[in-house]
C-alpha positions as CSV (number, residue, x, y, z in Angstrom):
1,M,23.1,27.8,-34.1
2,Y,26.1,28.2,-31.8
3,Q,27.2,24.5,-31.6
4,T,29.9,25.0,-34.3
5,F,31.3,28.2,-32.7
6,Y,31.7,26.5,-29.3
7,D,32.8,23.1,-30.8
8,L,29.7,21.2,-29.5
9,A,28.5,18.0,-31.1
10,R,24.8,18.6,-30.1
11,P,22.7,21.3,-28.4
12,P,23.6,21.2,-24.7
13,F,20.2,22.7,-23.6
14,P,17.5,21.4,-25.9
15,A,14.0,22.6,-25.6
16,S,12.6,19.0,-25.8
17,P,13.6,16.6,-23.0
18,D,16.2,14.1,-24.1
19,P,16.5,11.1,-21.7
20,A,20.2,10.7,-22.6
21,S,20.9,14.1,-21.1
22,L,19.5,13.3,-17.6
23,V,21.8,14.7,-15.0
24,I,21.8,12.8,-11.6
25,Y,22.3,15.2,-8.7
26,G,21.8,14.8,-4.9
27,D,19.6,11.9,-4.0
28,L,17.9,11.8,-7.4
29,G,19.6,8.5,-8.3
30,T,18.3,6.9,-5.1
31,Q,14.8,8.2,-5.6
32,L,14.6,7.0,-9.2
33,G,16.1,3.7,-8.1
34,E,13.3,3.2,-5.6
35,L,10.6,4.0,-8.2
36,A,12.3,1.6,-10.7
37,G,12.3,-1.2,-8.1
38,C,8.6,-0.6,-7.4
39,L,7.8,-0.8,-11.1
40,T,9.9,-3.8,-12.1
41,S,8.7,-5.8,-9.1
42,G,5.0,-5.0,-9.8
43,Q,4.3,-4.4,-6.1
44,G,2.4,-1.2,-6.5
45,I,2.0,2.2,-8.1
46,A,4.9,4.7,-8.4
47,V,4.3,8.4,-8.0
48,L,6.8,11.2,-9.0
49,T,6.0,14.8,-8.2
50,G,7.8,18.1,-8.3
51,P,7.4,21.8,-9.1
52,P,7.0,23.0,-12.7
53,G,10.3,22.8,-14.7
54,S,12.0,20.4,-12.2
55,G,12.6,17.7,-14.8
56,K,9.6,15.3,-14.2
57,T,9.1,14.6,-17.9
58,L,12.8,13.9,-18.4
59,C,12.8,11.4,-15.5
60,T,9.6,9.8,-16.8
61,L,11.1,9.3,-20.3
62,A,14.4,8.0,-18.8
63,M,12.6,5.4,-16.7
64,T,10.3,4.4,-19.6
65,R,13.4,3.9,-21.8
66,D,15.5,2.0,-19.2
67,L,12.8,-0.3,-17.8
68,T,11.3,-1.6,-21.1
69,S,13.7,-4.5,-21.7
70,S,11.0,-6.9,-20.5
71,L,8.1,-4.5,-20.4
72,V,6.2,-2.7,-23.1
73,G,6.5,1.0,-22.5
74,I,3.7,3.5,-23.0
75,C,4.3,7.1,-22.0
76,L,1.3,9.4,-22.2
77,R,2.9,12.9,-22.2
78,T,-0.4,14.8,-21.6
79,G,-2.9,14.6,-18.8
80,Q,-5.7,16.1,-21.0
81,F,-8.0,13.1,-20.6
82,N,-11.4,14.4,-19.6
83,Q,-13.1,11.0,-19.9
84,S,-12.1,7.4,-19.4
85,R,-12.7,6.6,-23.1
86,E,-10.0,9.2,-24.1
87,L,-7.5,7.5,-21.8
88,L,-8.4,4.0,-23.2
89,K,-8.1,5.2,-26.8
90,A,-4.6,6.6,-26.0
91,I,-3.5,3.3,-24.5
92,L,-4.8,1.3,-27.5
93,H,-2.9,3.7,-29.7
94,G,0.3,3.1,-27.7
95,L,-0.2,-0.6,-28.1
96,G,-0.6,-0.3,-31.8
97,Q,-4.3,-1.5,-31.7
98,P,-7.3,0.1,-33.4
99,Y,-9.1,2.5,-31.1
100,R,-12.0,3.8,-33.1
101,R,-14.8,2.4,-30.9
102,Q,-17.8,4.1,-29.5
103,D,-18.7,2.2,-26.4
104,D,-16.6,2.6,-23.2
105,Q,-17.0,-1.0,-22.3
106,D,-15.8,-2.1,-25.8
107,L,-12.7,0.1,-25.3
108,R,-12.1,-1.3,-21.8
109,L,-12.3,-4.9,-23.2
110,A,-10.1,-4.1,-26.1
111,V,-7.4,-2.8,-23.8
112,A,-7.6,-5.9,-21.6
113,D,-7.4,-8.2,-24.7
114,A,-4.4,-6.3,-26.1
115,I,-2.5,-6.6,-22.8
116,L,-3.4,-10.2,-22.2
117,S,-2.3,-11.1,-25.7
118,L,1.3,-9.8,-25.3
119,P,4.1,-12.2,-26.0
120,S,5.0,-14.6,-23.1
121,A,8.5,-13.1,-22.9
122,T,6.9,-9.7,-22.0
123,K,6.2,-9.3,-18.3
124,G,3.5,-6.7,-18.9
125,V,3.1,-3.0,-19.7
126,L,4.8,0.0,-18.1
127,L,2.2,2.7,-18.3
128,A,3.6,6.2,-17.5
129,V,1.2,9.1,-17.3
130,D,2.7,12.5,-17.3
131,E,0.9,15.6,-16.0
132,A,-1.3,13.3,-13.9
133,H,-2.3,16.3,-11.7
134,R,-4.7,17.2,-14.5
135,L,-6.6,14.0,-14.4
136,G,-10.1,13.8,-12.9
137,L,-11.2,11.3,-10.3
138,P,-13.0,9.0,-12.9
139,V,-9.9,8.8,-15.1
140,L,-7.7,8.0,-12.1
141,E,-10.1,5.4,-11.0
142,E,-10.0,3.9,-14.5
143,L,-6.2,3.6,-14.1
144,R,-6.6,1.8,-10.8
145,G,-8.9,-0.7,-12.6
146,L,-6.1,-1.4,-15.1
147,T,-3.7,-2.4,-12.4
148,N,-6.1,-5.3,-11.6
149,L,-5.1,-7.1,-14.8
150,D,-2.9,-10.0,-13.9
151,E,-1.8,-13.4,-15.1
152,N,-1.2,-16.2,-12.6
153,G,-0.8,-13.6,-9.9
154,R,1.7,-11.5,-11.9
155,P,0.5,-7.9,-12.5
156,L,0.4,-7.0,-16.1
157,V,0.2,-3.2,-15.8
158,R,2.9,-1.2,-13.9
159,L,1.6,2.3,-13.4
160,L,3.8,5.4,-13.0
161,L,2.0,8.7,-12.3
162,T,4.0,12.0,-12.6
163,G,2.8,15.5,-12.1
164,Q,3.0,18.7,-10.1
165,C,2.8,18.7,-6.3
166,E,-0.9,19.0,-6.2
167,L,-1.1,15.4,-7.5
168,E,-0.3,14.4,-3.9
169,E,-3.3,16.2,-2.6
170,T,-5.5,14.7,-5.3
171,L,-4.4,11.1,-4.5
172,A,-5.2,11.8,-0.8
173,D,-8.9,12.3,-1.7
174,P,-11.0,9.8,0.2
175,Q,-12.7,8.9,-3.0
176,L,-9.4,7.5,-4.3
177,D,-8.5,5.4,-1.3
178,G,-8.4,2.3,-3.5
179,L,-5.8,3.9,-5.7
180,Y,-3.8,5.6,-2.9
181,Q,-3.5,2.4,-0.9
182,R,-1.7,0.8,-3.8
183,V,1.1,3.5,-4.0
184,R,4.3,1.8,-3.0
185,G,6.9,4.2,-4.3
186,Q,6.8,8.0,-4.1
187,A,9.4,10.6,-4.8
188,R,9.4,14.4,-5.1
189,L,11.9,16.4,-7.1
190,Q,13.5,19.3,-5.2
191,P,15.0,22.5,-6.6
192,L,18.7,22.4,-7.3
193,T,21.1,24.0,-4.9
194,R,23.6,26.6,-6.3
195,A,26.4,24.0,-6.3
196,Q,24.1,21.5,-8.0
197,S,23.0,24.1,-10.6
198,Q,26.6,24.7,-11.5
199,D,27.3,21.0,-11.8
200,Y,24.2,20.7,-13.9
201,L,25.4,23.3,-16.4
202,K,28.8,21.7,-16.7
203,S,27.4,18.2,-17.1
204,R,25.1,19.5,-19.9
205,I,28.0,21.0,-21.8
206,R,30.1,17.8,-21.4
207,F,27.0,15.9,-22.7
208,A,27.1,18.1,-25.8
209,G,30.8,17.2,-26.3
210,G,32.2,20.5,-25.2
211,D,34.6,21.8,-22.5
212,P,32.8,23.8,-19.8
213,D,35.8,26.1,-19.2
214,S,36.0,27.1,-22.9
215,V,32.2,27.7,-23.2
216,M,31.4,29.6,-20.0
217,T,33.5,31.4,-17.4
218,A,33.1,30.4,-13.8
219,E,31.5,33.8,-13.1
220,A,28.9,33.2,-15.8
221,I,28.1,29.8,-14.5
222,E,27.8,31.2,-10.9
223,L,25.5,33.9,-12.1
224,L,23.3,31.5,-14.0
225,A,23.0,29.3,-10.8
226,I,22.0,32.3,-8.7
227,V,19.3,33.9,-10.9
228,C,17.6,30.6,-11.9
229,D,16.9,29.6,-8.3
230,G,17.4,25.9,-8.8
231,S,15.0,25.4,-11.8
232,P,16.4,23.2,-14.5
233,R,14.0,24.7,-17.1
234,C,15.1,28.2,-16.3
235,L,18.8,27.1,-16.4
236,N,18.3,25.5,-19.8
237,H,16.5,28.6,-21.2
238,L,18.9,31.2,-19.9
239,A,22.0,29.3,-20.6
240,D,20.9,28.7,-24.2
241,S,20.0,32.4,-24.7
242,S,23.4,33.4,-23.3
243,L,25.2,31.1,-25.7
244,Q,23.3,32.5,-28.6
245,L,24.2,36.0,-27.6
246,G,27.9,35.0,-27.2
247,A,27.9,33.4,-30.6
248,R,26.5,36.6,-32.2
249,T,29.1,38.7,-30.5
250,A,31.9,36.2,-31.1
251,T,32.5,35.9,-27.3
252,R,34.2,32.7,-26.1
253,P,33.8,31.8,-23.3
254,I,30.7,33.8,-22.4
255,T,30.9,36.1,-19.4
256,R,28.6,37.7,-16.9
257,A,27.8,40.4,-19.5
258,E,26.2,37.9,-21.9
259,V,24.2,36.3,-19.1
260,L,22.9,39.7,-17.9
261,D,21.9,40.7,-21.5
262,A,20.1,37.3,-21.9
263,L,18.4,37.8,-18.6
264,T,17.2,41.3,-19.7
265,E,15.6,39.8,-22.8
266,S,14.1,36.8,-20.9
267,R,12.3,39.2,-18.5
268,Q,9.6,39.4,-21.3
269,L,8.9,35.7,-20.9
270,P,6.7,34.1,-18.1
271,L,9.8,32.6,-16.3
272,R,10.9,33.5,-12.8
273,F,14.4,34.7,-12.2
274,I,16.0,36.2,-9.2
275,E,17.3,39.7,-9.6
276,P,21.1,39.6,-9.6
277,V,23.2,41.9,-7.5
278,R,24.8,44.6,-9.6
279,P,28.5,45.3,-9.0
280,G,29.1,48.4,-7.0
281,V,25.4,48.7,-5.9
282,D,24.8,48.5,-2.1
283,S,21.9,46.0,-1.7
284,T,21.7,46.6,2.1
285,P,18.1,47.7,2.8
286,P,17.7,51.1,4.4
287,P,17.3,51.2,8.1
288,T,13.7,51.2,9.5
289,A,12.7,54.7,10.5
290,T,11.9,54.9,14.2
291,G,11.3,57.8,16.5
292,P,9.3,59.4,19.2
293,V,5.5,59.9,19.2
294,E,4.6,63.6,18.8
295,L,1.4,65.1,20.0
296,T,-0.1,67.8,17.9
297,K,-3.2,69.8,18.7
298,T,-6.1,69.5,16.3
299,D,-9.0,72.0,15.5
300,D,-11.4,70.2,17.8
301,G,-9.2,70.8,20.8
302,F,-7.9,67.3,21.1
303,C,-4.6,65.7,20.2
304,A,-3.4,63.7,17.3
305,V,-0.6,61.2,17.5
306,E,2.1,61.1,14.9
307,V,4.4,58.1,15.0
308,G,8.1,58.3,14.0
309,A,8.1,62.0,13.4
310,G,11.6,63.3,12.7
311,A,13.1,59.8,12.5
312,G,15.3,60.8,9.6
313,A,17.3,63.4,11.6
314,T,20.9,62.3,11.8
315,D,22.6,65.5,12.7
316,G,22.7,65.0,16.4
317,S,19.3,66.7,17.1
318,P,17.3,65.7,20.2
319,V,15.0,63.7,18.0
320,A,17.9,61.6,16.7
321,D,19.3,61.2,20.2
322,T,15.9,60.1,21.5
323,A,15.5,57.6,18.7
324,S,18.9,56.1,19.4
325,K,18.1,55.4,23.0
326,T,14.8,53.7,22.5
327,D,12.9,52.1,19.6
328,S,9.7,53.9,20.4
329,V,8.4,56.4,23.0
330,A,4.8,57.2,23.9
331,W,3.2,59.5,26.3
332,D,0.9,58.1,28.9
333,L,-2.1,60.2,27.9
334,A,-4.1,59.2,31.0
335,A,-1.3,60.5,33.3
336,T,-0.6,63.8,31.4
337,S,-2.2,67.0,32.6
338,S,-4.4,69.0,30.4
339,S,-2.0,71.9,30.5
340,E,0.8,69.7,29.1
341,I,-1.6,68.7,26.3
342,D,-2.4,72.2,25.4
343,D,1.2,73.4,25.4
344,E,2.9,73.2,22.0
345,H,6.2,72.1,23.8
346,P,5.6,70.3,27.1
347,D,8.0,70.8,29.9
348,P,10.6,67.9,29.9
349,A,10.8,68.1,33.7
350,T,7.1,67.3,34.1
351,E,6.9,65.0,31.1
352,K,6.0,61.4,32.0
353,T,6.9,58.4,29.8
354,V,5.9,54.8,30.1
355,D,6.7,51.6,28.1
356,V,3.7,50.7,26.0
357,T,3.1,48.0,23.5
358,A,0.2,49.6,21.6
359,F,-1.3,53.1,21.3
360,D,-4.0,54.7,19.3
361,V,-3.1,56.4,16.0
362,V,-5.2,59.0,14.2
363,L,-5.3,58.1,10.5
364,P,-4.3,60.9,8.1
365,E,-6.8,62.4,5.8
366,A,-7.3,60.7,2.4
367,N,-5.3,62.1,-0.5
368,A,-7.1,64.0,-3.2
369,A,-6.7,61.1,-5.7
370,H,-8.8,59.0,-3.4
371,G,-11.5,61.6,-2.8
372,N,-14.3,59.3,-3.7
373,H,-13.4,56.9,-0.9
374,D,-14.9,57.2,2.5
375,Q,-13.0,59.6,4.7
376,P,-11.2,57.8,7.5
377,R,-12.4,58.6,11.0
378,P,-10.1,59.0,14.0
379,H,-9.9,56.2,16.5
380,M,-12.4,57.0,19.2
381,G,-10.3,55.3,21.8
382,L,-7.8,58.2,21.8
383,F,-10.5,60.8,22.4
384,S,-12.1,58.8,25.2
385,R,-8.8,58.5,26.9
386,L,-8.1,62.2,26.5
387,R,-11.5,63.0,28.0
388,R,-10.8,60.8,31.0
389,A,-7.5,62.5,31.5
390,A,-9.1,66.0,31.3
391,S,-11.9,64.9,33.6
392,R,-9.4,63.6,36.2
393,S,-7.4,66.8,36.0
394,T,-10.6,68.9,36.6
395,D,-11.6,66.8,39.5
396,E,-8.2,67.1,41.2
397,T,-8.2,70.9,40.7
398,T,-11.7,71.2,42.2
399,A,-10.7,69.0,45.2
400,D,-7.7,71.3,45.9
């Protein structure tokens, strides 16, 4: 491991959540304080949600640790309870009671007896259920029933539900009105900003007993904050991989190069990182090609419309000049004479242009690779408009 090389007392970015390493950023302290007040007062259910990798489990463990001076803490780390009996067995296991019973009602009574028989100095049970978004409606309803346990008006079960953001939608189900109406504290973890991400990395290194300046350069910390897009899980993973690479190459402090190498290796994992901007590479997107609409004669005697033809000309040609004056130009097909349509190059003096917001486009033929697909057919609106223009021109000539 790299702890010795960087003079660290413990891993700064452990894979398993350590409540002692919780970093308070932004309004997280206020949010957790409101949830803690809801749980200690016993006034209702507390709900904590957030996107994957935002630190929900870490916050849950921290609250379970800090609020159990007068409460018995039970933290169920998984939401894989398909039936109520599985949940009740897990609670009995957390209370140190036998749970090998077959009947649901026996399990339910055993849980109630175990909670009611707690020492008088204990105010009750703090039941924290992580990954609660995986729970079905019957299991959630079973949890609501547990909150009914009380002693002389004092609730004995303080319930904390944590999970991904879809937990909020689940709780809003009309079938769970009895549970949702008891929610008194709710908080949602937000992604870290870039400044918060940099502070997070430095705080983690200090927690491990190291000096951030001697472990990572400012450029490396900034790059980590950019590519991880505010996800604490991604920050932990990429920072840990960067330190491992730095220790193998005896680089202290690590630089952008180690972070980029670690990022390249991490691309093989199902984690989402933002592509960093490479030095010396212009990231400005190319300009959108715009240009006039050209009419070309087809084999059936009508016209096809090609949009943006010649838009790439930048040598001062007429096409480039036209494109620089207007974003798009289209001929009014209904006002153009049939002679102008037949000519390969219509006379600019007689050419008429109007501002249009939509025009018909003839789709190109399918490529050979897609020969099995249905061949696209031209938009009939174009041909009908051409026929009307030709008919109007013929009527005017006959009238003269």
